[in-house]
All heavy atoms as TSV, in Angstrom:
chain	resi	resn	atom	element	x	y	z
A	1	MET	N	N	0.055	3.488	-13.242
A	1	MET	CA	C	0.281	2.253	-13.967
A	1	MET	C	C	-0.147	1.029	-13.153
A	1	MET	O	O	-0.595	0.041	-13.690
A	1	MET	CB	C	1.767	2.170	-14.338
A	1	MET	CG	C	2.103	1.081	-15.285
A	1	MET	SD	S	1.338	1.463	-16.862
A	1	MET	CE	C	1.559	-0.038	-17.701
A	2	ILE	N	N	-0.010	1.112	-11.835
A	2	ILE	CA	C	-0.378	-0.017	-10.946
A	2	ILE	C	C	-1.841	-0.440	-11.151
A	2	ILE	O	O	-2.112	-1.611	-11.302
A	2	ILE	CB	C	-0.053	0.278	-9.485
A	2	ILE	CG1	C	1.434	0.503	-9.275
A	2	ILE	CG2	C	-0.590	-0.813	-8.566
A	2	ILE	CD1	C	2.299	-0.720	-9.504
A	3	PRO	N	N	-2.789	0.512	-11.150
A	3	PRO	CA	C	-4.187	0.082	-11.347
A	3	PRO	C	C	-4.408	-0.643	-12.687
A	3	PRO	O	O	-5.260	-1.541	-12.778
A	3	PRO	CB	C	-4.982	1.376	-11.283
A	3	PRO	CG	C	-4.173	2.277	-10.427
A	3	PRO	CD	C	-2.736	1.937	-10.776
A	4	VAL	N	N	-3.646	-0.289	-13.709
A	4	VAL	CA	C	-3.755	-0.952	-15.001
A	4	VAL	C	C	-3.237	-2.395	-14.912
A	4	VAL	O	O	-3.814	-3.325	-15.468
A	4	VAL	CB	C	-2.988	-0.158	-16.091
A	4	VAL	CG1	C	-2.968	-0.918	-17.405
A	4	VAL	CG2	C	-3.620	1.208	-16.290
A	5	LEU	N	N	-2.138	-2.588	-14.190
A	5	LEU	CA	C	-1.555	-3.915	-14.038
A	5	LEU	C	C	-2.284	-4.785	-13.016
A	5	LEU	O	O	-2.150	-6.010	-13.052
A	5	LEU	CB	C	-0.080	-3.789	-13.625
A	5	LEU	CG	C	0.836	-3.139	-14.642
A	5	LEU	CD1	C	2.216	-2.914	-14.045
A	5	LEU	CD2	C	0.920	-3.969	-15.913
A	6	TYR	N	N	-3.047	-4.175	-12.137
A	6	TYR	CA	C	-3.716	-4.864	-11.050
A	6	TYR	C	C	-4.452	-6.148	-11.479
A	6	TYR	O	O	-4.256	-7.203	-10.852
A	6	TYR	CB	C	-4.655	-3.890	-10.358
A	6	TYR	CG	C	-5.344	-4.421	-9.146
A	6	TYR	CD1	C	-4.664	-4.413	-7.924
A	6	TYR	CD2	C	-6.623	-4.902	-9.173
A	6	TYR	CE1	C	-5.290	-4.857	-6.767
A	6	TYR	CE2	C	-7.257	-5.340	-8.031
A	6	TYR	CZ	C	-6.592	-5.325	-6.822
A	6	TYR	OH	O	-7.183	-5.777	-5.676
A	7	PRO	N	N	-5.278	-6.098	-12.517
A	7	PRO	CA	C	-6.024	-7.322	-12.889
A	7	PRO	C	C	-5.157	-8.422	-13.489
A	7	PRO	O	O	-5.591	-9.556	-13.610
A	7	PRO	CB	C	-7.039	-6.849	-13.923
A	7	PRO	CG	C	-6.883	-5.380	-14.052
A	7	PRO	CD	C	-5.681	-4.957	-13.304
A	8	THR	N	N	-3.917	-8.112	-13.826
A	8	THR	CA	C	-3.062	-9.123	-14.477
A	8	THR	C	C	-2.278	-9.974	-13.483
A	8	THR	O	O	-1.624	-10.926	-13.856
A	8	THR	CB	C	-2.072	-8.470	-15.454
A	8	THR	OG1	O	-1.119	-7.695	-14.698
A	8	THR	CG2	C	-2.754	-7.595	-16.450
A	9	VAL	N	N	-2.337	-9.629	-12.194
A	9	VAL	CA	C	-1.598	-10.333	-11.149
A	9	VAL	C	C	-2.584	-10.929	-10.163
A	9	VAL	O	O	-3.487	-10.235	-9.699
A	9	VAL	CB	C	-0.654	-9.350	-10.409
A	9	VAL	CG1	C	0.051	-10.045	-9.276
A	9	VAL	CG2	C	0.330	-8.729	-11.379
A	10	GLU	N	N	-2.425	-12.196	-9.875
A	10	GLU	CA	C	-3.279	-12.819	-8.863
A	10	GLU	C	C	-2.567	-12.779	-7.521
A	10	GLU	O	O	-1.475	-13.302	-7.384
A	10	GLU	CB	C	-3.598	-14.256	-9.264
A	10	GLU	CG	C	-4.501	-14.344	-10.482
A	10	GLU	CD	C	-4.912	-15.774	-10.777
A	10	GLU	OE1	O	-5.000	-16.594	-9.857
A	10	GLU	OE2	O	-5.158	-16.052	-11.961
A	11	ALA	N	N	-3.213	-12.135	-6.549
A	11	ALA	CA	C	-2.648	-12.044	-5.218
A	11	ALA	C	C	-3.785	-12.214	-4.216
A	11	ALA	O	O	-4.918	-11.829	-4.490
A	11	ALA	CB	C	-1.955	-10.707	-5.048
A	12	PRO	N	N	-3.477	-12.744	-3.044
A	12	PRO	CA	C	-4.539	-12.989	-2.048
A	12	PRO	C	C	-5.221	-11.723	-1.535
A	12	PRO	O	O	-6.307	-11.804	-1.019
A	12	PRO	CB	C	-3.795	-13.713	-0.918
A	12	PRO	CG	C	-2.365	-13.529	-1.157
A	12	PRO	CD	C	-2.169	-13.179	-2.586
A	13	TRP	N	N	-4.603	-10.576	-1.674
A	13	TRP	CA	C	-5.168	-9.365	-1.139
A	13	TRP	C	C	-5.982	-8.597	-2.148
A	13	TRP	O	O	-6.532	-7.536	-1.868
A	13	TRP	CB	C	-4.094	-8.445	-0.582
A	13	TRP	CG	C	-3.034	-8.105	-1.576
A	13	TRP	CD1	C	-3.112	-7.135	-2.535
A	13	TRP	CD2	C	-1.785	-8.760	-1.771
A	13	TRP	NE1	N	-1.975	-7.130	-3.318
A	13	TRP	CE2	C	-1.142	-8.108	-2.853
A	13	TRP	CE3	C	-1.140	-9.792	-1.126
A	13	TRP	CZ2	C	0.106	-8.506	-3.300
A	13	TRP	CZ3	C	0.098	-10.156	-1.584
A	13	TRP	CH2	C	0.714	-9.536	-2.638
A	14	GLN	N	N	-6.117	-9.114	-3.374
A	14	GLN	CA	C	-6.898	-8.423	-4.362
A	14	GLN	C	C	-8.367	-8.386	-3.996
A	14	GLN	O	O	-8.906	-9.329	-3.435
A	14	GLN	CB	C	-6.746	-9.070	-5.743
A	14	GLN	CG	C	-5.439	-8.709	-6.381
A	14	GLN	CD	C	-5.317	-9.314	-7.767
A	14	GLN	OE1	O	-5.571	-10.489	-7.922
A	14	GLN	NE2	N	-4.947	-8.513	-8.730
A	15	ILE	N	N	-9.012	-7.284	-4.363
A	15	ILE	CA	C	-10.439	-7.164	-4.135
A	15	ILE	C	C	-11.160	-7.710	-5.363
A	15	ILE	O	O	-10.651	-7.629	-6.479
A	15	ILE	CB	C	-10.837	-5.701	-3.853
A	15	ILE	CG1	C	-10.453	-4.775	-5.012
A	15	ILE	CG2	C	-10.216	-5.229	-2.538
A	15	ILE	CD1	C	-10.989	-3.361	-4.886
A	16	PRO	N	N	-12.352	-8.250	-5.182
A	16	PRO	CA	C	-13.064	-8.846	-6.313
A	16	PRO	C	C	-13.706	-7.818	-7.259
A	16	PRO	O	O	-14.155	-8.156	-8.339
A	16	PRO	CB	C	-14.161	-9.684	-5.646
A	16	PRO	CG	C	-14.347	-9.077	-4.319
A	16	PRO	CD	C	-13.040	-8.468	-3.911
A	17	SER	N	N	-13.695	-6.550	-6.899
A	17	SER	CA	C	-14.362	-5.513	-7.690
A	17	SER	C	C	-13.655	-5.268	-9.026
A	17	SER	O	O	-12.438	-5.314	-9.120
A	17	SER	CB	C	-14.373	-4.201	-6.909
A	17	SER	OG	O	-14.964	-3.179	-7.676
A	18	LYS	N	N	-14.434	-5.011	-10.041
A	18	LYS	CA	C	-13.888	-4.609	-11.350
A	18	LYS	C	C	-13.985	-3.105	-11.528
A	18	LYS	O	O	-13.573	-2.535	-12.512
A	18	LYS	CB	C	-14.687	-5.281	-12.488
A	18	LYS	CG	C	-14.655	-6.795	-12.440
A	18	LYS	CD	C	-13.320	-7.328	-12.875
A	18	LYS	CE	C	-13.381	-8.826	-12.954
A	18	LYS	NZ	N	-12.153	-9.469	-12.638
A	19	ASN	N	N	-14.533	-2.410	-10.492
A	19	ASN	CA	C	-14.687	-0.982	-10.520
A	19	ASN	C	C	-13.331	-0.303	-10.430
A	19	ASN	O	O	-12.579	-0.521	-9.484
A	19	ASN	CB	C	-15.590	-0.572	-9.319
A	19	ASN	CG	C	-15.839	0.907	-9.294
A	19	ASN	OD1	O	-14.926	1.729	-9.311
A	19	ASN	ND2	N	-17.120	1.265	-9.235
A	20	GLN	N	N	-12.991	0.525	-11.436
A	20	GLN	CA	C	-11.675	1.145	-11.525
A	20	GLN	C	C	-11.405	2.026	-10.298
A	20	GLN	O	O	-10.277	2.046	-9.814
A	20	GLN	CB	C	-11.562	1.951	-12.826
A	20	GLN	CG	C	-10.161	2.440	-13.082
A	20	GLN	CD	C	-9.149	1.317	-13.321
A	20	GLN	OE1	O	-9.497	0.213	-13.680
A	20	GLN	NE2	N	-7.891	1.602	-13.100
A	21	ARG	N	N	-12.407	2.701	-9.800
A	21	ARG	CA	C	-12.198	3.562	-8.623
A	21	ARG	C	C	-11.788	2.702	-7.444
A	21	ARG	O	O	-10.869	3.038	-6.700
A	21	ARG	CB	C	-13.481	4.341	-8.290
A	21	ARG	CG	C	-13.329	5.264	-7.118
A	21	ARG	CD	C	-14.644	5.733	-6.576
A	21	ARG	NE	N	-15.334	4.560	-6.099
A	21	ARG	CZ	C	-16.654	4.493	-5.895
A	21	ARG	NH1	N	-17.415	5.498	-6.152
A	21	ARG	NH2	N	-17.212	3.402	-5.435
A	22	ASP	N	N	-12.467	1.578	-7.221
A	22	ASP	CA	C	-12.146	0.682	-6.116
A	22	ASP	C	C	-10.711	0.167	-6.241
A	22	ASP	O	O	-9.970	0.088	-5.252
A	22	ASP	CB	C	-13.094	-0.497	-6.064
A	22	ASP	CG	C	-14.526	-0.101	-5.724
A	22	ASP	OD1	O	-14.784	1.100	-5.445
A	22	ASP	OD2	O	-15.395	-0.980	-5.777
A	23	ILE	N	N	-10.318	-0.166	-7.441
A	23	ILE	CA	C	-8.983	-0.691	-7.705
A	23	ILE	C	C	-7.925	0.376	-7.441
A	23	ILE	O	O	-6.883	0.100	-6.832
A	23	ILE	CB	C	-8.858	-1.265	-9.137
A	23	ILE	CG1	C	-9.712	-2.535	-9.241
A	23	ILE	CG2	C	-7.411	-1.520	-9.507
A	23	ILE	CD1	C	-9.868	-3.061	-10.650
A	24	VAL	N	N	-8.185	1.603	-7.838
A	24	VAL	CA	C	-7.230	2.708	-7.572
A	24	VAL	C	C	-7.017	2.861	-6.085
A	24	VAL	O	O	-5.879	2.951	-5.617
A	24	VAL	CB	C	-7.728	4.027	-8.201
A	24	VAL	CG1	C	-6.964	5.230	-7.652
A	24	VAL	CG2	C	-7.613	3.974	-9.731
A	25	TYR	N	N	-8.088	2.880	-5.289
A	25	TYR	CA	C	-7.946	3.055	-3.852
A	25	TYR	C	C	-7.271	1.836	-3.208
A	25	TYR	O	O	-6.419	1.977	-2.301
A	25	TYR	CB	C	-9.280	3.365	-3.186
A	25	TYR	CG	C	-9.616	4.827	-3.317
A	25	TYR	CD1	C	-10.448	5.269	-4.333
A	25	TYR	CD2	C	-9.055	5.762	-2.458
A	25	TYR	CE1	C	-10.738	6.614	-4.481
A	25	TYR	CE2	C	-9.333	7.123	-2.589
A	25	TYR	CZ	C	-10.194	7.535	-3.601
A	25	TYR	OH	O	-10.460	8.876	-3.745
A	26	ALA	N	N	-7.596	0.660	-3.632
A	26	ALA	CA	C	-7.000	-0.551	-3.079
A	26	ALA	C	C	-5.508	-0.601	-3.378
A	26	ALA	O	O	-4.698	-0.949	-2.505
A	26	ALA	CB	C	-7.676	-1.801	-3.624
A	27	THR	N	N	-5.123	-0.226	-4.582
A	27	THR	CA	C	-3.689	-0.268	-4.916
A	27	THR	C	C	-2.925	0.847	-4.200
A	27	THR	O	O	-1.795	0.609	-3.752
A	27	THR	CB	C	-3.463	-0.149	-6.439
A	27	THR	OG1	O	-4.075	1.026	-6.962
A	27	THR	CG2	C	-3.972	-1.356	-7.154
A	28	ARG	N	N	-3.523	1.993	-4.051
A	28	ARG	CA	C	-2.850	3.073	-3.301
A	28	ARG	C	C	-2.646	2.682	-1.829
A	28	ARG	O	O	-1.625	2.978	-1.240
A	28	ARG	CB	C	-3.596	4.376	-3.413
A	28	ARG	CG	C	-3.447	4.999	-4.791
A	28	ARG	CD	C	-4.131	6.357	-4.874
A	28	ARG	NE	N	-3.958	6.903	-6.191
A	28	ARG	CZ	C	-2.973	7.714	-6.545
A	28	ARG	NH1	N	-2.029	8.033	-5.671
A	28	ARG	NH2	N	-2.884	8.187	-7.761
A	29	TYR	N	N	-3.630	2.000	-1.286
A	29	TYR	CA	C	-3.535	1.502	0.087
A	29	TYR	C	C	-2.360	0.513	0.203
A	29	TYR	O	O	-1.526	0.627	1.106
A	29	TYR	CB	C	-4.854	0.827	0.471
A	29	TYR	CG	C	-4.834	0.172	1.826
A	29	TYR	CD1	C	-4.943	0.915	2.999
A	29	TYR	CD2	C	-4.740	-1.210	1.926
A	29	TYR	CE1	C	-4.943	0.307	4.234
A	29	TYR	CE2	C	-4.739	-1.839	3.158
A	29	TYR	CZ	C	-4.834	-1.074	4.306
A	29	TYR	OH	O	-4.818	-1.679	5.538
A	30	GLY	N	N	-2.288	-0.408	-0.722
A	30	GLY	CA	C	-1.212	-1.406	-0.715
A	30	GLY	C	C	0.167	-0.794	-0.942
A	30	GLY	O	O	1.139	-1.141	-0.285
A	31	ILE	N	N	0.246	0.139	-1.869
A	31	ILE	CA	C	1.510	0.800	-2.155
A	31	ILE	C	C	2.004	1.605	-0.955
A	31	ILE	O	O	3.177	1.636	-0.641
A	31	ILE	CB	C	1.411	1.683	-3.409
A	31	ILE	CG1	C	1.237	0.785	-4.638
A	31	ILE	CG2	C	2.627	2.595	-3.565
A	31	ILE	CD1	C	0.832	1.525	-5.890
A	32	GLY	N	N	1.066	2.253	-0.252
A	32	GLY	CA	C	1.431	2.987	0.944
A	32	GLY	C	C	2.057	2.098	1.990
A	32	GLY	O	O	3.067	2.441	2.619
A	33	GLY	N	N	1.461	0.929	2.204
A	33	GLY	CA	C	2.011	-0.027	3.163
A	33	GLY	C	C	3.379	-0.514	2.724
A	33	GLY	O	O	4.318	-0.577	3.531
A	34	PHE	N	N	3.506	-0.841	1.447
A	34	PHE	CA	C	4.791	-1.312	0.909
A	34	PHE	C	C	5.859	-0.237	1.103
A	34	PHE	O	O	6.968	-0.529	1.525
A	34	PHE	CB	C	4.661	-1.711	-0.564
A	34	PHE	CG	C	5.959	-2.052	-1.193
A	34	PHE	CD1	C	6.615	-3.231	-0.879
A	34	PHE	CD2	C	6.582	-1.196	-2.096
A	34	PHE	CE1	C	7.829	-3.560	-1.447
A	34	PHE	CE2	C	7.792	-1.505	-2.672
A	34	PHE	CZ	C	8.432	-2.687	-2.329
A	35	TRP	N	N	5.524	1.011	0.766
A	35	TRP	CA	C	6.482	2.097	0.877
A	35	TRP	C	C	6.940	2.268	2.325
A	35	TRP	O	O	8.127	2.464	2.589
A	35	TRP	CB	C	5.861	3.397	0.368
A	35	TRP	CG	C	6.812	4.549	0.548
A	35	TRP	CD1	C	6.741	5.548	1.498
A	35	TRP	CD2	C	7.996	4.808	-0.224
A	35	TRP	NE1	N	7.798	6.414	1.335
A	35	TRP	CE2	C	8.590	5.960	0.310
A	35	TRP	CE3	C	8.590	4.160	-1.289
A	35	TRP	CZ2	C	9.762	6.496	-0.212
A	35	TRP	CZ3	C	9.748	4.704	-1.809
A	35	TRP	CH2	C	10.325	5.850	-1.256
A	36	ASN	N	N	6.010	2.223	3.289
A	36	ASN	CA	C	6.372	2.361	4.698
A	36	ASN	C	C	7.263	1.248	5.185
A	36	ASN	O	O	8.231	1.482	5.905
A	36	ASN	CB	C	5.111	2.476	5.558
A	36	ASN	CG	C	4.484	3.840	5.467
A	36	ASN	OD1	O	5.166	4.847	5.547
A	36	ASN	ND2	N	3.187	3.865	5.240
A	37	VAL	N	N	6.963	0.016	4.779
A	37	VAL	CA	C	7.793	-1.127	5.169
A	37	VAL	C	C	9.188	-0.994	4.553
A	37	VAL	O	O	10.214	-1.158	5.242
A	37	VAL	CB	C	7.138	-2.453	4.739
A	37	VAL	CG1	C	8.116	-3.611	4.861
A	37	VAL	CG2	C	5.888	-2.716	5.568
A	38	LEU	N	N	9.233	-0.679	3.282
A	38	LEU	CA	C	10.523	-0.547	2.587
A	38	LEU	C	C	11.382	0.569	3.203
A	38	LEU	O	O	12.553	0.412	3.447
A	38	LEU	CB	C	10.310	-0.279	1.096
A	38	LEU	CG	C	11.557	-0.150	0.239
A	38	LEU	CD1	C	12.364	-1.451	0.270
A	38	LEU	CD2	C	11.177	0.200	-1.180
A	39	SER	N	N	10.753	1.693	3.491
A	39	SER	CA	C	11.471	2.821	4.119
A	39	SER	C	C	12.035	2.460	5.464
A	39	SER	O	O	13.196	2.774	5.768
A	39	SER	CB	C	10.539	4.032	4.258
A	39	SER	OG	O	10.103	4.488	3.013
A	40	GLN	N	N	11.226	1.794	6.272
A	40	GLN	CA	C	11.672	1.379	7.612
A	40	GLN	C	C	12.844	0.387	7.489
A	40	GLN	O	O	13.845	0.507	8.173
A	40	GLN	CB	C	10.515	0.750	8.390
A	40	GLN	CG	C	10.893	0.129	9.722
A	40	GLN	CD	C	11.231	1.160	10.780
A	40	GLN	OE1	O	10.902	2.327	10.676
A	40	GLN	NE2	N	11.913	0.717	11.851
A	41	TRP	N	N	12.695	-0.588	6.637
A	41	TRP	CA	C	13.720	-1.627	6.472
A	41	TRP	C	C	15.034	-0.988	5.980
A	41	TRP	O	O	16.104	-1.283	6.516
A	41	TRP	CB	C	13.220	-2.684	5.505
A	41	TRP	CG	C	14.199	-3.780	5.287
A	41	TRP	CD1	C	14.540	-4.780	6.171
A	41	TRP	CD2	C	14.986	-4.017	4.105
A	41	TRP	NE1	N	15.480	-5.623	5.598
A	41	TRP	CE2	C	15.765	-5.169	4.338
A	41	TRP	CE3	C	15.092	-3.376	2.894
A	41	TRP	CZ2	C	16.643	-5.660	3.391
A	41	TRP	CZ3	C	15.974	-3.870	1.943
A	41	TRP	CH2	C	16.748	-5.000	2.197
A	42	LEU	N	N	14.960	-0.122	4.972
A	42	LEU	CA	C	16.181	0.501	4.435
A	42	LEU	C	C	16.859	1.387	5.465
A	42	LEU	O	O	18.072	1.393	5.576
A	42	LEU	CB	C	15.865	1.297	3.176
A	42	LEU	CG	C	15.545	0.474	1.923
A	42	LEU	CD1	C	15.054	1.390	0.816
A	42	LEU	CD2	C	16.733	-0.330	1.472
A	43	ALA	N	N	16.072	2.126	6.230
A	43	ALA	CA	C	16.623	3.072	7.181
A	43	ALA	C	C	17.139	2.444	8.453
A	43	ALA	O	O	18.117	2.925	9.032
A	43	ALA	CB	C	15.559	4.133	7.546
A	44	VAL	N	N	16.521	1.353	8.857
A	44	VAL	CA	C	16.834	0.811	10.203
A	44	VAL	C	C	17.360	-0.606	10.197
A	44	VAL	O	O	18.316	-0.931	10.897
A	44	VAL	CB	C	15.565	0.895	11.090
A	44	VAL	CG1	C	15.832	0.320	12.472
A	44	VAL	CG2	C	15.072	2.325	11.199
A	45	ASP	N	N	16.761	-1.508	9.411
A	45	ASP	CA	C	16.978	-2.930	9.626
A	45	ASP	C	C	17.580	-3.719	8.481
A	45	ASP	O	O	17.683	-4.949	8.552
A	45	ASP	CB	C	15.647	-3.600	10.019
A	45	ASP	CG	C	15.213	-3.288	11.415
A	45	ASP	OD1	O	16.084	-3.267	12.312
A	45	ASP	OD2	O	14.017	-3.083	11.626
A	46	ARG	N	N	18.002	-3.066	7.420
A	46	ARG	CA	C	18.482	-3.870	6.261
A	46	ARG	C	C	19.703	-4.707	6.594
A	46	ARG	O	O	19.949	-5.708	5.942
A	46	ARG	CB	C	18.707	-3.015	5.048
A	46	ARG	CG	C	19.864	-2.075	5.187
A	46	ARG	CD	C	20.040	-1.279	3.942
A	46	ARG	NE	N	20.987	-0.218	4.217
A	46	ARG	CZ	C	21.315	0.689	3.367
A	46	ARG	NH1	N	20.790	0.697	2.175
A	46	ARG	NH2	N	22.203	1.607	3.702
A	47	GLU	N	N	20.465	-4.311	7.576
A	47	GLU	CA	C	21.623	-5.109	7.989
A	47	GLU	C	C	21.240	-6.260	8.924
A	47	GLU	O	O	21.998	-7.197	9.075
A	47	GLU	CB	C	22.676	-4.201	8.667
A	47	GLU	CG	C	23.179	-3.092	7.818
A	47	GLU	CD	C	23.993	-3.586	6.611
A	47	GLU	OE1	O	24.678	-4.600	6.740
A	47	GLU	OE2	O	23.898	-2.941	5.544
A	48	ASN	N	N	20.078	-6.138	9.546
A	48	ASN	CA	C	19.669	-7.117	10.557
A	48	ASN	C	C	18.559	-8.080	10.107
A	48	ASN	O	O	18.406	-9.134	10.702
A	48	ASN	CB	C	19.158	-6.377	11.820
A	48	ASN	CG	C	20.208	-5.442	12.352
A	48	ASN	OD1	O	21.373	-5.801	12.439
A	48	ASN	ND2	N	19.799	-4.236	12.723
A	49	ILE	N	N	17.814	-7.695	9.101
A	49	ILE	CA	C	16.717	-8.528	8.629
A	49	ILE	C	C	16.928	-8.798	7.138
A	49	ILE	O	O	16.985	-7.858	6.342
A	49	ILE	CB	C	15.351	-7.841	8.845
A	49	ILE	CG1	C	15.107	-7.566	10.324
A	49	ILE	CG2	C	14.220	-8.698	8.279
A	49	ILE	CD1	C	13.844	-6.792	10.617
A	50	SER	N	N	17.000	-10.056	6.760
A	50	SER	CA	C	17.171	-10.413	5.346
A	50	SER	C	C	15.848	-10.244	4.615
A	50	SER	O	O	14.781	-10.174	5.230
A	50	SER	CB	C	17.626	-11.868	5.225
A	50	SER	OG	O	16.598	-12.760	5.643
A	51	VAL	N	N	15.934	-10.198	3.293
A	51	VAL	CA	C	14.723	-10.076	2.487
A	51	VAL	C	C	13.777	-11.261	2.739
A	51	VAL	O	O	12.589	-11.071	2.944
A	51	VAL	CB	C	15.055	-9.913	1.006
A	51	VAL	CG1	C	13.808	-10.004	0.142
A	51	VAL	CG2	C	15.774	-8.587	0.771
A	52	PRO	N	N	14.285	-12.522	2.773
A	52	PRO	CA	C	13.377	-13.634	3.047
A	52	PRO	C	C	12.734	-13.524	4.434
A	52	PRO	O	O	11.557	-13.847	4.605
A	52	PRO	CB	C	14.278	-14.869	2.967
A	52	PRO	CG	C	15.378	-14.470	2.047
A	52	PRO	CD	C	15.614	-13.002	2.349
A	53	GLU	N	N	13.487	-13.054	5.417
A	53	GLU	CA	C	12.929	-12.891	6.777
A	53	GLU	C	C	11.855	-11.794	6.769
A	53	GLU	O	O	10.795	-11.947	7.379
A	53	GLU	CB	C	14.029	-12.552	7.759
A	53	GLU	CG	C	13.559	-12.510	9.195
A	53	GLU	CD	C	14.683	-12.229	10.187
A	53	GLU	OE1	O	15.845	-12.030	9.774
A	53	GLU	OE2	O	14.368	-12.194	11.393
A	54	LEU	N	N	12.110	-10.706	6.082
A	54	LEU	CA	C	11.116	-9.629	5.983
A	54	LEU	C	C	9.861	-10.142	5.289
A	54	LEU	O	O	8.741	-9.862	5.728
A	54	LEU	CB	C	11.704	-8.421	5.250
A	54	LEU	CG	C	10.798	-7.220	5.086
A	54	LEU	CD1	C	10.340	-6.697	6.445
A	54	LEU	CD2	C	11.500	-6.143	4.278
A	55	SER	N	N	10.044	-10.905	4.233
A	55	SER	CA	C	8.900	-11.507	3.533
A	55	SER	C	C	8.087	-12.392	4.482
A	55	SER	O	O	6.829	-12.337	4.476
A	55	SER	CB	C	9.367	-12.341	2.344
A	55	SER	OG	O	10.036	-11.538	1.430
A	56	HIS	N	N	8.770	-13.159	5.280
A	56	HIS	CA	C	8.104	-14.026	6.259
A	56	HIS	C	C	7.299	-13.191	7.269
A	56	HIS	O	O	6.176	-13.529	7.593
A	56	HIS	CB	C	9.138	-14.896	6.956
A	56	HIS	CG	C	8.550	-15.866	7.904
A	56	HIS	ND1	N	7.862	-16.999	7.511
A	56	HIS	CD2	C	8.507	-15.873	9.266
A	56	HIS	CE1	C	7.440	-17.649	8.581
A	56	HIS	NE2	N	7.828	-16.999	9.657
A	57	ILE	N	N	7.884	-12.108	7.764
A	57	ILE	CA	C	7.198	-11.222	8.709
A	57	ILE	C	C	5.933	-10.687	8.080
A	57	ILE	O	O	4.865	-10.682	8.686
A	57	ILE	CB	C	8.137	-10.079	9.154
A	57	ILE	CG1	C	9.267	-10.612	10.001
A	57	ILE	CG2	C	7.344	-8.995	9.883
A	57	ILE	CD1	C	10.397	-9.608	10.241
A	58	LEU	N	N	6.025	-10.205	6.832
A	58	LEU	CA	C	4.863	-9.615	6.170
A	58	LEU	C	C	3.794	-10.653	5.843
A	58	LEU	O	O	2.601	-10.388	5.991
A	58	LEU	CB	C	5.300	-8.894	4.901
A	58	LEU	CG	C	6.238	-7.698	5.140
A	58	LEU	CD1	C	6.695	-7.108	3.821
A	58	LEU	CD2	C	5.575	-6.661	6.001
A	59	LEU	N	N	4.227	-11.849	5.411
A	59	LEU	CA	C	3.241	-12.903	5.150
A	59	LEU	C	C	2.497	-13.310	6.431
A	59	LEU	O	O	1.301	-13.533	6.407
A	59	LEU	CB	C	3.921	-14.117	4.502
A	59	LEU	CG	C	4.285	-13.936	3.044
A	59	LEU	CD1	C	5.131	-15.117	2.584
A	59	LEU	CD2	C	3.065	-13.783	2.180
A	60	ASN	N	N	3.221	-13.373	7.544
A	60	ASN	CA	C	2.557	-13.673	8.814
A	60	ASN	C	C	1.563	-12.587	9.164
A	60	ASN	O	O	0.458	-12.901	9.656
A	60	ASN	CB	C	3.592	-13.816	9.939
A	60	ASN	CG	C	4.262	-15.156	9.934
A	60	ASN	OD1	O	3.747	-16.103	9.365
A	60	ASN	ND2	N	5.392	-15.246	10.588
A	61	ALA	N	N	1.913	-11.341	8.940
A	61	ALA	CA	C	0.999	-10.205	9.252
A	61	ALA	C	C	-0.250	-10.308	8.391
A	61	ALA	O	O	-1.358	-10.127	8.882
A	61	ALA	CB	C	1.706	-8.892	9.041
A	62	MET	N	N	-0.094	-10.589	7.107
A	62	MET	CA	C	-1.259	-10.690	6.210
A	62	MET	C	C	-2.125	-11.904	6.560
A	62	MET	O	O	-3.351	-11.815	6.512
A	62	MET	CB	C	-0.771	-10.759	4.756
A	62	MET	CG	C	-0.318	-9.460	4.245
A	62	MET	SD	S	0.056	-9.505	2.459
A	62	MET	CE	C	1.808	-9.876	2.520
A	63	THR	N	N	-1.502	-12.986	6.892
A	63	THR	CA	C	-2.250	-14.210	7.255
A	63	THR	C	C	-3.043	-13.976	8.540
A	63	THR	O	O	-4.192	-14.355	8.625
A	63	THR	CB	C	-1.294	-15.415	7.415
A	63	THR	OG1	O	-0.582	-15.570	6.192
A	63	THR	CG2	C	-2.056	-16.676	7.737
A	64	SER	N	N	-2.416	-13.328	9.492
A	64	SER	CA	C	-3.082	-13.021	10.766
A	64	SER	C	C	-4.274	-12.099	10.527
A	64	SER	O	O	-5.332	-12.267	11.138
A	64	SER	CB	C	-2.128	-12.356	11.762
A	64	SER	OG	O	-1.127	-13.272	12.117
A	65	ALA	N	N	-4.120	-11.108	9.658
A	65	ALA	CA	C	-5.203	-10.160	9.362
A	65	ALA	C	C	-6.358	-10.835	8.689
A	65	ALA	O	O	-7.505	-10.490	8.918
A	65	ALA	CB	C	-4.652	-9.023	8.477
A	66	GLN	N	N	-6.116	-11.845	7.839
A	66	GLN	CA	C	-7.187	-12.556	7.142
A	66	GLN	C	C	-8.013	-13.389	8.096
A	66	GLN	O	O	-9.207	-13.575	7.873
A	66	GLN	CB	C	-6.627	-13.445	6.039
A	66	GLN	CG	C	-6.107	-12.686	4.856
A	66	GLN	CD	C	-5.512	-13.623	3.805
A	66	GLN	OE1	O	-5.248	-14.783	4.092
A	66	GLN	NE2	N	-5.315	-13.094	2.608
A	67	GLY	N	N	-7.419	-13.863	9.154
A	67	GLY	CA	C	-8.117	-14.735	10.103
A	67	GLY	C	C	-9.031	-14.003	11.052
A	67	GLY	O	O	-9.778	-14.605	11.789
A	68	LYS	N	N	-8.979	-12.692	11.061
A	68	LYS	CA	C	-9.774	-11.885	12.011
A	68	LYS	C	C	-11.036	-11.374	11.404
A	68	LYS	O	O	-11.262	-11.297	10.309
A	68	LYS	CB	C	-8.953	-10.741	12.563
A	68	LYS	CG	C	-7.807	-11.263	13.405
A	68	LYS	CD	C	-7.022	-10.128	14.002
A	68	LYS	CE	C	-5.917	-10.742	14.859
A	68	LYS	NZ	N	-5.144	-9.806	15.565
C-alpha cells in the first residue's frame, strides 16, 4: 500500500522518479529505516527519549545526509 500512497505525500526524501519499481525500492528502504529506529526506541529508549526529541534526532540525521 505504501508505494500506492507514495505520490500523494510530499516529503523531502522522495525521489523524482515516476517509475513504480523505483518507488517500491525507495519506500522499502525508508520503511526499513523507520522500523529499525522504532524497534530501537521501543526496546531501549522510550523512557529516555521523547517523540519530539526522537524526531529532532532523525531530522538532524536527514539534514546532515543531504548536505554531503
